[in-house]
Biotite code that builds the C-alpha atoms (Angstrom):
import biotite.structure as struc

atoms = struc.array([
    struc.Atom([160.542, 81.059, 129.772], chain_id="A", res_id=1, res_name="MET", atom_name="CA", element="C"),
    struc.Atom([163.649, 79.768, 128.033], chain_id="A", res_id=2, res_name="THR", atom_name="CA", element="C"),
    struc.Atom([164.012, 76.891, 130.381], chain_id="A", res_id=3, res_name="GLU", atom_name="CA", element="C"),
    struc.Atom([160.188, 76.102, 129.754], chain_id="A", res_id=4, res_name="PHE", atom_name="CA", element="C"),
    struc.Atom([160.608, 76.083, 126.089], chain_id="A", res_id=5, res_name="ALA", atom_name="CA", element="C"),
    struc.Atom([163.634, 73.647, 125.935], chain_id="A", res_id=6, res_name="ILE", atom_name="CA", element="C"),
    struc.Atom([161.904, 71.331, 128.282], chain_id="A", res_id=7, res_name="ALA", atom_name="CA", element="C"),
    struc.Atom([158.779, 71.525, 126.610], chain_id="A", res_id=8, res_name="ALA", atom_name="CA", element="C"),
    struc.Atom([160.614, 71.045, 122.874], chain_id="A", res_id=9, res_name="LEU", atom_name="CA", element="C"),
    struc.Atom([162.428, 67.981, 124.399], chain_id="A", res_id=10, res_name="VAL", atom_name="CA", element="C"),
    struc.Atom([159.192, 66.431, 125.568], chain_id="A", res_id=11, res_name="LEU", atom_name="CA", element="C"),
    struc.Atom([157.378, 67.125, 122.349], chain_id="A", res_id=12, res_name="ILE", atom_name="CA", element="C"),
    struc.Atom([160.210, 65.541, 120.293], chain_id="A", res_id=13, res_name="MET", atom_name="CA", element="C"),
    struc.Atom([160.048, 62.069, 122.238], chain_id="A", res_id=14, res_name="LEU", atom_name="CA", element="C"),
    struc.Atom([158.488, 59.592, 120.087], chain_id="A", res_id=15, res_name="PRO", atom_name="CA", element="C"),
    struc.Atom([154.885, 58.803, 121.229], chain_id="A", res_id=16, res_name="GLY", atom_name="CA", element="C"),
    struc.Atom([151.295, 58.308, 120.209], chain_id="A", res_id=17, res_name="PRO", atom_name="CA", element="C"),
    struc.Atom([151.173, 61.681, 118.372], chain_id="A", res_id=18, res_name="ASP", atom_name="CA", element="C"),
    struc.Atom([154.109, 61.123, 116.299], chain_id="A", res_id=19, res_name="GLN", atom_name="CA", element="C"),
    struc.Atom([152.716, 57.698, 115.198], chain_id="A", res_id=20, res_name="ALA", atom_name="CA", element="C"),
    struc.Atom([149.411, 58.762, 114.452], chain_id="A", res_id=21, res_name="LEU", atom_name="CA", element="C"),
    struc.Atom([150.635, 61.845, 112.380], chain_id="A", res_id=22, res_name="ILE", atom_name="CA", element="C"),
    struc.Atom([153.037, 59.675, 110.330], chain_id="A", res_id=23, res_name="THR", atom_name="CA", element="C"),
    struc.Atom([150.218, 57.242, 109.411], chain_id="A", res_id=24, res_name="ARG", atom_name="CA", element="C"),
    struc.Atom([147.895, 60.023, 108.435], chain_id="A", res_id=25, res_name="ASN", atom_name="CA", element="C"),
    struc.Atom([150.547, 61.700, 106.326], chain_id="A", res_id=26, res_name="ALA", atom_name="CA", element="C"),
    struc.Atom([151.244, 58.463, 104.321], chain_id="A", res_id=27, res_name="LEU", atom_name="CA", element="C"),
    struc.Atom([147.849, 57.554, 103.988], chain_id="A", res_id=28, res_name="VAL", atom_name="CA", element="C"),
    struc.Atom([146.347, 61.081, 103.129], chain_id="A", res_id=29, res_name="GLY", atom_name="CA", element="C"),
    struc.Atom([149.309, 63.158, 102.191], chain_id="A", res_id=30, res_name="GLY", atom_name="CA", element="C"),
    struc.Atom([150.796, 65.992, 103.853], chain_id="A", res_id=31, res_name="ARG", atom_name="CA", element="C"),
    struc.Atom([147.237, 67.582, 104.304], chain_id="A", res_id=32, res_name="SER", atom_name="CA", element="C"),
    struc.Atom([146.289, 64.308, 106.277], chain_id="A", res_id=33, res_name="GLY", atom_name="CA", element="C"),
    struc.Atom([149.219, 64.722, 108.705], chain_id="A", res_id=34, res_name="GLY", atom_name="CA", element="C"),
    struc.Atom([148.616, 68.689, 108.940], chain_id="A", res_id=35, res_name="ALA", atom_name="CA", element="C"),
    struc.Atom([145.196, 68.176, 109.909], chain_id="A", res_id=36, res_name="LEU", atom_name="CA", element="C"),
    struc.Atom([146.075, 65.574, 112.378], chain_id="A", res_id=37, res_name="THR", atom_name="CA", element="C"),
    struc.Atom([148.931, 67.873, 114.179], chain_id="A", res_id=38, res_name="MET", atom_name="CA", element="C"),
    struc.Atom([146.275, 70.657, 114.123], chain_id="A", res_id=39, res_name="LEU", atom_name="CA", element="C"),
    struc.Atom([143.735, 68.333, 115.942], chain_id="A", res_id=40, res_name="GLY", atom_name="CA", element="C"),
    struc.Atom([146.400, 67.130, 118.172], chain_id="A", res_id=41, res_name="GLY", atom_name="CA", element="C"),
    struc.Atom([147.588, 70.560, 119.344], chain_id="A", res_id=42, res_name="VAL", atom_name="CA", element="C"),
    struc.Atom([143.961, 71.670, 119.882], chain_id="A", res_id=43, res_name="LEU", atom_name="CA", element="C"),
    struc.Atom([143.596, 68.758, 122.047], chain_id="A", res_id=44, res_name="GLY", atom_name="CA", element="C"),
    struc.Atom([146.728, 69.529, 123.996], chain_id="A", res_id=45, res_name="VAL", atom_name="CA", element="C"),
    struc.Atom([145.601, 73.220, 124.419], chain_id="A", res_id=46, res_name="ALA", atom_name="CA", element="C"),
    struc.Atom([142.520, 72.189, 125.949], chain_id="A", res_id=47, res_name="VAL", atom_name="CA", element="C"),
    struc.Atom([144.174, 70.470, 128.836], chain_id="A", res_id=48, res_name="HIS", atom_name="CA", element="C"),
    struc.Atom([146.833, 73.221, 128.850], chain_id="A", res_id=49, res_name="ALA", atom_name="CA", element="C"),
    struc.Atom([144.406, 75.783, 129.161], chain_id="A", res_id=50, res_name="ALA", atom_name="CA", element="C"),
    struc.Atom([142.288, 74.116, 131.697], chain_id="A", res_id=51, res_name="LEU", atom_name="CA", element="C"),
    struc.Atom([145.484, 73.185, 133.709], chain_id="A", res_id=52, res_name="ALA", atom_name="CA", element="C"),
    struc.Atom([146.410, 77.021, 133.474], chain_id="A", res_id=53, res_name="ALA", atom_name="CA", element="C"),
    struc.Atom([143.024, 78.040, 135.003], chain_id="A", res_id=54, res_name="LEU", atom_name="CA", element="C"),
    struc.Atom([143.142, 75.435, 137.627], chain_id="A", res_id=55, res_name="GLY", atom_name="CA", element="C"),
    struc.Atom([140.214, 73.359, 136.130], chain_id="A", res_id=56, res_name="VAL", atom_name="CA", element="C"),
    struc.Atom([142.254, 70.241, 135.674], chain_id="A", res_id=57, res_name="SER", atom_name="CA", element="C"),
    struc.Atom([143.198, 70.141, 139.072], chain_id="A", res_id=58, res_name="ALA", atom_name="CA", element="C"),
    struc.Atom([139.631, 69.972, 140.099], chain_id="A", res_id=59, res_name="LEU", atom_name="CA", element="C"),
    struc.Atom([138.712, 67.360, 137.681], chain_id="A", res_id=60, res_name="LEU", atom_name="CA", element="C"),
    struc.Atom([141.986, 65.122, 138.518], chain_id="A", res_id=61, res_name="LEU", atom_name="CA", element="C"),
    struc.Atom([140.833, 65.490, 142.277], chain_id="A", res_id=62, res_name="ALA", atom_name="CA", element="C"),
    struc.Atom([137.565, 63.637, 141.404], chain_id="A", res_id=63, res_name="SER", atom_name="CA", element="C"),
    struc.Atom([138.289, 59.875, 141.192], chain_id="A", res_id=64, res_name="ALA", atom_name="CA", element="C"),
    struc.Atom([134.992, 59.369, 139.391], chain_id="A", res_id=65, res_name="THR", atom_name="CA", element="C"),
    struc.Atom([135.628, 61.790, 136.858], chain_id="A", res_id=66, res_name="ALA", atom_name="CA", element="C"),
    struc.Atom([139.018, 60.808, 136.346], chain_id="A", res_id=67, res_name="PHE", atom_name="CA", element="C"),
    struc.Atom([138.177, 57.217, 135.819], chain_id="A", res_id=68, res_name="THR", atom_name="CA", element="C"),
    struc.Atom([135.404, 58.007, 133.442], chain_id="A", res_id=69, res_name="ILE", atom_name="CA", element="C"),
    struc.Atom([137.794, 59.956, 131.214], chain_id="A", res_id=70, res_name="LEU", atom_name="CA", element="C"),
    struc.Atom([140.262, 57.422, 131.426], chain_id="A", res_id=71, res_name="LYS", atom_name="CA", element="C"),
    struc.Atom([138.033, 54.595, 130.217], chain_id="A", res_id=72, res_name="ILE", atom_name="CA", element="C"),
    struc.Atom([136.541, 56.667, 127.418], chain_id="A", res_id=73, res_name="VAL", atom_name="CA", element="C"),
    struc.Atom([140.126, 57.574, 126.445], chain_id="A", res_id=74, res_name="GLY", atom_name="CA", element="C"),
    struc.Atom([141.346, 54.208, 126.357], chain_id="A", res_id=75, res_name="ALA", atom_name="CA", element="C"),
    struc.Atom([138.558, 52.661, 124.436], chain_id="A", res_id=76, res_name="VAL", atom_name="CA", element="C"),
    struc.Atom([138.948, 55.435, 121.717], chain_id="A", res_id=77, res_name="TYR", atom_name="CA", element="C"),
    struc.Atom([142.692, 54.568, 121.390], chain_id="A", res_id=78, res_name="LEU", atom_name="CA", element="C"),
    struc.Atom([141.950, 50.867, 121.302], chain_id="A", res_id=79, res_name="LEU", atom_name="CA", element="C"),
    struc.Atom([139.418, 51.762, 118.561], chain_id="A", res_id=80, res_name="TRP", atom_name="CA", element="C"),
    struc.Atom([142.016, 53.776, 116.556], chain_id="A", res_id=81, res_name="LEU", atom_name="CA", element="C"),
    struc.Atom([144.709, 50.965, 117.328], chain_id="A", res_id=82, res_name="ALA", atom_name="CA", element="C"),
    struc.Atom([142.386, 48.067, 115.716], chain_id="A", res_id=83, res_name="ALA", atom_name="CA", element="C"),
    struc.Atom([141.661, 50.500, 112.517], chain_id="A", res_id=84, res_name="GLN", atom_name="CA", element="C"),
    struc.Atom([145.546, 50.803, 112.034], chain_id="A", res_id=85, res_name="MET", atom_name="CA", element="C"),
    struc.Atom([146.091, 47.190, 112.379], chain_id="A", res_id=86, res_name="LEU", atom_name="CA", element="C"),
    struc.Atom([143.297, 46.183, 110.047], chain_id="A", res_id=87, res_name="TRP", atom_name="CA", element="C"),
    struc.Atom([144.476, 48.975, 107.460], chain_id="A", res_id=88, res_name="SER", atom_name="CA", element="C"),
    struc.Atom([148.279, 47.403, 107.854], chain_id="A", res_id=89, res_name="ALA", atom_name="CA", element="C"),
    struc.Atom([146.639, 44.001, 106.834], chain_id="A", res_id=90, res_name="ARG", atom_name="CA", element="C"),
    struc.Atom([144.984, 45.519, 103.581], chain_id="A", res_id=91, res_name="ARG", atom_name="CA", element="C"),
    struc.Atom([147.915, 47.529, 102.765], chain_id="A", res_id=92, res_name="THR", atom_name="CA", element="C"),
    struc.Atom([150.439, 44.250, 102.554], chain_id="A", res_id=93, res_name="ARG", atom_name="CA", element="C"),
    struc.Atom([147.843, 43.170, 99.963], chain_id="A", res_id=94, res_name="ARG", atom_name="CA", element="C"),
    struc.Atom([148.194, 46.262, 97.801], chain_id="A", res_id=95, res_name="ALA", atom_name="CA", element="C"),
    struc.Atom([150.217, 46.436, 94.643], chain_id="A", res_id=96, res_name="PRO", atom_name="CA", element="C"),
    struc.Atom([153.833, 47.917, 94.725], chain_id="A", res_id=97, res_name="GLU", atom_name="CA", element="C"),
    struc.Atom([152.328, 51.343, 93.623], chain_id="A", res_id=98, res_name="ARG", atom_name="CA", element="C"),
    struc.Atom([153.089, 54.233, 95.918], chain_id="A", res_id=99, res_name="THR", atom_name="CA", element="C"),
    struc.Atom([150.878, 56.801, 93.921], chain_id="A", res_id=100, res_name="ASP", atom_name="CA", element="C"),
    struc.Atom([147.872, 54.387, 94.635], chain_id="A", res_id=101, res_name="ALA", atom_name="CA", element="C"),
    struc.Atom([148.380, 54.504, 98.413], chain_id="A", res_id=102, res_name="LEU", atom_name="CA", element="C"),
    struc.Atom([147.894, 58.324, 98.680], chain_id="A", res_id=103, res_name="VAL", atom_name="CA", element="C"),
    struc.Atom([144.089, 58.894, 98.864], chain_id="A", res_id=104, res_name="ALA", atom_name="CA", element="C"),
    struc.Atom([142.318, 61.902, 100.315], chain_id="A", res_id=105, res_name="PRO", atom_name="CA", element="C"),
    struc.Atom([141.007, 61.311, 103.911], chain_id="A", res_id=106, res_name="GLN", atom_name="CA", element="C"),
    struc.Atom([138.040, 63.123, 105.152], chain_id="A", res_id=107, res_name="ARG", atom_name="CA", element="C"),
    struc.Atom([139.409, 66.267, 106.908], chain_id="A", res_id=108, res_name="ARG", atom_name="CA", element="C"),
    struc.Atom([137.233, 66.037, 109.832], chain_id="A", res_id=109, res_name="SER", atom_name="CA", element="C"),
    struc.Atom([138.465, 62.286, 110.528], chain_id="A", res_id=110, res_name="ALA", atom_name="CA", element="C"),
    struc.Atom([142.294, 63.350, 110.596], chain_id="A", res_id=111, res_name="CYS", atom_name="CA", element="C"),
    struc.Atom([141.099, 66.398, 112.645], chain_id="A", res_id=112, res_name="LEU", atom_name="CA", element="C"),
    struc.Atom([139.117, 64.331, 114.912], chain_id="A", res_id=113, res_name="ARG", atom_name="CA", element="C"),
    struc.Atom([141.664, 61.539, 115.578], chain_id="A", res_id=114, res_name="GLN", atom_name="CA", element="C"),
    struc.Atom([144.380, 64.125, 116.457], chain_id="A", res_id=115, res_name="GLY", atom_name="CA", element="C"),
    struc.Atom([142.268, 66.036, 118.810], chain_id="A", res_id=116, res_name="PHE", atom_name="CA", element="C"),
    struc.Atom([140.340, 63.044, 120.680], chain_id="A", res_id=117, res_name="LEU", atom_name="CA", element="C"),
    struc.Atom([143.718, 61.039, 121.099], chain_id="A", res_id=118, res_name="SER", atom_name="CA", element="C"),
    struc.Atom([144.799, 63.855, 123.399], chain_id="A", res_id=119, res_name="ASN", atom_name="CA", element="C"),
    struc.Atom([141.560, 65.376, 124.636], chain_id="A", res_id=120, res_name="ALA", atom_name="CA", element="C"),
    struc.Atom([140.354, 62.391, 125.976], chain_id="A", res_id=121, res_name="LEU", atom_name="CA", element="C"),
    struc.Atom([143.720, 61.296, 127.595], chain_id="A", res_id=122, res_name="ASN", atom_name="CA", element="C"),
    struc.Atom([143.681, 62.268, 131.384], chain_id="A", res_id=123, res_name="PRO", atom_name="CA", element="C"),
    struc.Atom([147.449, 61.569, 131.484], chain_id="A", res_id=124, res_name="LYS", atom_name="CA", element="C"),
    struc.Atom([147.928, 64.696, 129.191], chain_id="A", res_id=125, res_name="VAL", atom_name="CA", element="C"),
    struc.Atom([145.823, 66.857, 131.815], chain_id="A", res_id=126, res_name="ALA", atom_name="CA", element="C"),
    struc.Atom([148.018, 65.403, 134.642], chain_id="A", res_id=127, res_name="LEU", atom_name="CA", element="C"),
    struc.Atom([151.186, 66.260, 132.758], chain_id="A", res_id=128, res_name="PHE", atom_name="CA", element="C"),
    struc.Atom([150.325, 69.866, 132.370], chain_id="A", res_id=129, res_name="PHE", atom_name="CA", element="C"),
    struc.Atom([148.947, 70.022, 136.106], chain_id="A", res_id=130, res_name="VAL", atom_name="CA", element="C"),
    struc.Atom([152.354, 68.899, 137.242], chain_id="A", res_id=131, res_name="THR", atom_name="CA", element="C"),
    struc.Atom([154.573, 70.378, 134.641], chain_id="A", res_id=132, res_name="PHE", atom_name="CA", element="C"),
    struc.Atom([153.344, 73.985, 134.241], chain_id="A", res_id=133, res_name="LEU", atom_name="CA", element="C"),
    struc.Atom([153.406, 75.109, 138.039], chain_id="A", res_id=134, res_name="PRO", atom_name="CA", element="C"),
    struc.Atom([157.417, 74.296, 137.926], chain_id="A", res_id=135, res_name="GLN", atom_name="CA", element="C"),
    struc.Atom([157.885, 77.340, 135.832], chain_id="A", res_id=136, res_name="PHE", atom_name="CA", element="C"),
    struc.Atom([155.253, 79.814, 137.338], chain_id="A", res_id=137, res_name="LEU", atom_name="CA", element="C"),
    struc.Atom([156.485, 82.883, 139.169], chain_id="A", res_id=138, res_name="SER", atom_name="CA", element="C"),
    struc.Atom([154.687, 84.795, 141.930], chain_id="A", res_id=139, res_name="GLY", atom_name="CA", element="C"),
    struc.Atom([156.579, 87.610, 141.167], chain_id="A", res_id=140, res_name="ASP", atom_name="CA", element="C"),
    struc.Atom([155.546, 88.246, 137.509], chain_id="A", res_id=141, res_name="THR", atom_name="CA", element="C"),
    struc.Atom([151.802, 88.868, 137.529], chain_id="A", res_id=142, res_name="GLY", atom_name="CA", element="C"),
    struc.Atom([148.841, 86.241, 137.673], chain_id="A", res_id=143, res_name="SER", atom_name="CA", element="C"),
    struc.Atom([149.694, 82.677, 137.782], chain_id="A", res_id=144, res_name="PRO", atom_name="CA", element="C"),
    struc.Atom([146.625, 81.960, 135.633], chain_id="A", res_id=145, res_name="GLN", atom_name="CA", element="C"),
    struc.Atom([147.963, 84.237, 132.789], chain_id="A", res_id=146, res_name="LEU", atom_name="CA", element="C"),
    struc.Atom([151.544, 83.108, 133.127], chain_id="A", res_id=147, res_name="GLN", atom_name="CA", element="C"),
    struc.Atom([149.883, 79.388, 132.621], chain_id="A", res_id=148, res_name="GLY", atom_name="CA", element="C"),
    struc.Atom([148.124, 80.507, 129.761], chain_id="A", res_id=149, res_name="LEU", atom_name="CA", element="C"),
    struc.Atom([151.270, 82.217, 128.059], chain_id="A", res_id=150, res_name="VAL", atom_name="CA", element="C"),
    struc.Atom([153.363, 78.944, 128.608], chain_id="A", res_id=151, res_name="LEU", atom_name="CA", element="C"),
    struc.Atom([150.404, 76.887, 127.272], chain_id="A", res_id=152, res_name="SER", atom_name="CA", element="C"),
    struc.Atom([150.567, 79.191, 123.989], chain_id="A", res_id=153, res_name="GLY", atom_name="CA", element="C"),
    struc.Atom([154.263, 78.811, 123.888], chain_id="A", res_id=154, res_name="ILE", atom_name="CA", element="C"),
    struc.Atom([153.890, 74.872, 124.148], chain_id="A", res_id=155, res_name="PHE", atom_name="CA", element="C"),
    struc.Atom([151.367, 74.875, 121.347], chain_id="A", res_id=156, res_name="ALA", atom_name="CA", element="C"),
    struc.Atom([153.735, 76.891, 119.104], chain_id="A", res_id=157, res_name="ILE", atom_name="CA", element="C"),
    struc.Atom([156.499, 74.598, 119.540], chain_id="A", res_id=158, res_name="LEU", atom_name="CA", element="C"),
    struc.Atom([154.238, 71.544, 119.135], chain_id="A", res_id=159, res_name="TYR", atom_name="CA", element="C"),
    struc.Atom([153.018, 73.072, 115.584], chain_id="A", res_id=160, res_name="LEU", atom_name="CA", element="C"),
    struc.Atom([156.659, 73.927, 114.765], chain_id="A", res_id=161, res_name="ALA", atom_name="CA", element="C"),
    struc.Atom([158.260, 70.947, 115.641], chain_id="A", res_id=162, res_name="TRP", atom_name="CA", element="C"),
    struc.Atom([155.680, 68.563, 113.773], chain_id="A", res_id=163, res_name="PHE", atom_name="CA", element="C"),
    struc.Atom([155.707, 70.873, 110.819], chain_id="A", res_id=164, res_name="SER", atom_name="CA", element="C"),
    struc.Atom([159.175, 70.133, 110.325], chain_id="A", res_id=165, res_name="VAL", atom_name="CA", element="C"),
    struc.Atom([158.665, 66.481, 111.100], chain_id="A", res_id=166, res_name="TYR", atom_name="CA", element="C"),
    struc.Atom([155.998, 66.273, 108.209], chain_id="A", res_id=167, res_name="LEU", atom_name="CA", element="C"),
    struc.Atom([158.159, 67.987, 105.709], chain_id="A", res_id=168, res_name="ILE", atom_name="CA", element="C"),
    struc.Atom([160.745, 65.225, 106.341], chain_id="A", res_id=169, res_name="ALA", atom_name="CA", element="C"),
    struc.Atom([158.006, 62.532, 106.016], chain_id="A", res_id=170, res_name="VAL", atom_name="CA", element="C"),
    struc.Atom([156.582, 64.128, 102.717], chain_id="A", res_id=171, res_name="ASP", atom_name="CA", element="C"),
    struc.Atom([160.066, 64.001, 101.246], chain_id="A", res_id=172, res_name="ARG", atom_name="CA", element="C"),
    struc.Atom([160.559, 60.389, 102.218], chain_id="A", res_id=173, res_name="LEU", atom_name="CA", element="C"),
    struc.Atom([157.005, 59.628, 101.315], chain_id="A", res_id=174, res_name="GLY", atom_name="CA", element="C"),
    struc.Atom([157.754, 57.846, 98.017], chain_id="A", res_id=175, res_name="ARG", atom_name="CA", element="C"),
    struc.Atom([159.887, 55.180, 99.933], chain_id="A", res_id=176, res_name="TRP", atom_name="CA", element="C"),
    struc.Atom([157.536, 55.288, 103.180], chain_id="A", res_id=177, res_name="LEU", atom_name="CA", element="C"),
    struc.Atom([154.409, 54.404, 100.819], chain_id="A", res_id=178, res_name="ARG", atom_name="CA", element="C"),
    struc.Atom([155.832, 51.206, 99.654], chain_id="A", res_id=179, res_name="ARG", atom_name="CA", element="C"),
    struc.Atom([153.332, 48.831, 100.794], chain_id="A", res_id=180, res_name="PRO", atom_name="CA", element="C"),
    struc.Atom([155.229, 46.691, 103.134], chain_id="A", res_id=181, res_name="ARG", atom_name="CA", element="C"),
    struc.Atom([156.893, 49.838, 104.447], chain_id="A", res_id=182, res_name="VAL", atom_name="CA", element="C"),
    struc.Atom([153.668, 51.588, 105.000], chain_id="A", res_id=183, res_name="ARG", atom_name="CA", element="C"),
    struc.Atom([152.111, 48.444, 106.425], chain_id="A", res_id=184, res_name="ALA", atom_name="CA", element="C"),
    struc.Atom([154.815, 48.050, 108.872], chain_id="A", res_id=185, res_name="ARG", atom_name="CA", element="C"),
    struc.Atom([154.369, 51.868, 109.993], chain_id="A", res_id=186, res_name="ILE", atom_name="CA", element="C"),
    struc.Atom([150.453, 51.282, 110.403], chain_id="A", res_id=187, res_name="GLU", atom_name="CA", element="C"),
    struc.Atom([151.180, 48.339, 112.327], chain_id="A", res_id=188, res_name="GLN", atom_name="CA", element="C"),
    struc.Atom([153.729, 49.775, 114.610], chain_id="A", res_id=189, res_name="VAL", atom_name="CA", element="C"),
    struc.Atom([151.262, 52.896, 114.979], chain_id="A", res_id=190, res_name="THR", atom_name="CA", element="C"),
    struc.Atom([148.389, 50.395, 115.917], chain_id="A", res_id=191, res_name="GLY", atom_name="CA", element="C"),
    struc.Atom([150.573, 48.731, 118.694], chain_id="A", res_id=192, res_name="MET", atom_name="CA", element="C"),
    struc.Atom([151.780, 51.929, 120.079], chain_id="A", res_id=193, res_name="VAL", atom_name="CA", element="C"),
    struc.Atom([148.315, 53.161, 120.186], chain_id="A", res_id=194, res_name="LEU", atom_name="CA", element="C"),
    struc.Atom([146.978, 49.889, 121.785], chain_id="A", res_id=195, res_name="GLY", atom_name="CA", element="C"),
    struc.Atom([149.932, 49.888, 124.233], chain_id="A", res_id=196, res_name="ALA", atom_name="CA", element="C"),
    struc.Atom([149.091, 53.468, 125.410], chain_id="A", res_id=197, res_name="VAL", atom_name="CA", element="C"),
    struc.Atom([145.510, 52.301, 125.641], chain_id="A", res_id=198, res_name="ALA", atom_name="CA", element="C"),
    struc.Atom([146.176, 49.582, 128.025], chain_id="A", res_id=199, res_name="VAL", atom_name="CA", element="C"),
    struc.Atom([148.699, 51.566, 130.207], chain_id="A", res_id=200, res_name="ARG", atom_name="CA", element="C"),
    struc.Atom([145.990, 54.301, 130.513], chain_id="A", res_id=201, res_name="LEU", atom_name="CA", element="C"),
    struc.Atom([143.104, 51.982, 131.385], chain_id="A", res_id=202, res_name="ALA", atom_name="CA", element="C"),
    struc.Atom([145.375, 50.367, 133.914], chain_id="A", res_id=203, res_name="THR", atom_name="CA", element="C"),
    struc.Atom([146.798, 53.444, 135.259], chain_id="A", res_id=204, res_name="ALA", atom_name="CA", element="C"),
    struc.Atom([145.892, 54.403, 138.956], chain_id="A", res_id=205, res_name="ALA", atom_name="CA", element="C"),
    struc.Atom([144.774, 57.998, 139.735], chain_id="A", res_id=206, res_name="HIS", atom_name="CA", element="C"),
])
């Protein structure tokens, strides 16, 4: 399990759409916005991790039709999020140089939903767990399904631990990061990252 934990933590720490989305929502909605996005993200990951551990994801990925539908839906959702971020960046550039005016409470459901759907609708997350988890399963230590669920739980704990620390860092730098020009740039980068992920997802082969 130590080897799994190290490998999983390295993968979680790599910059990607989760980090971009959590950063953006933490700047817009404060620490609670980032935390809810993080919670939604880990729930989306947990869905795929659990399905992979139980062998359901393998059946899903074996169906070209099911994979294509999930891929298209996921890509469209990410593109919609990307468009929102880019539009928000445009508005932020026009905001006055007041960081306190740029922290506004977001709907909790919106942050949670964004984090959840960005992972739950991404078949690449399912593919990741289908190929990643089996490398750490041992036939000598009980049920593979139970081992898979335990490893999935470890992954979720590491995800929460890393992004909790990350959120503290963002919060401490919040006053500088919420300056209109800086925040607009972050929102723009977030939109571009999500858009790039969407295009790569839509064009990926099964």
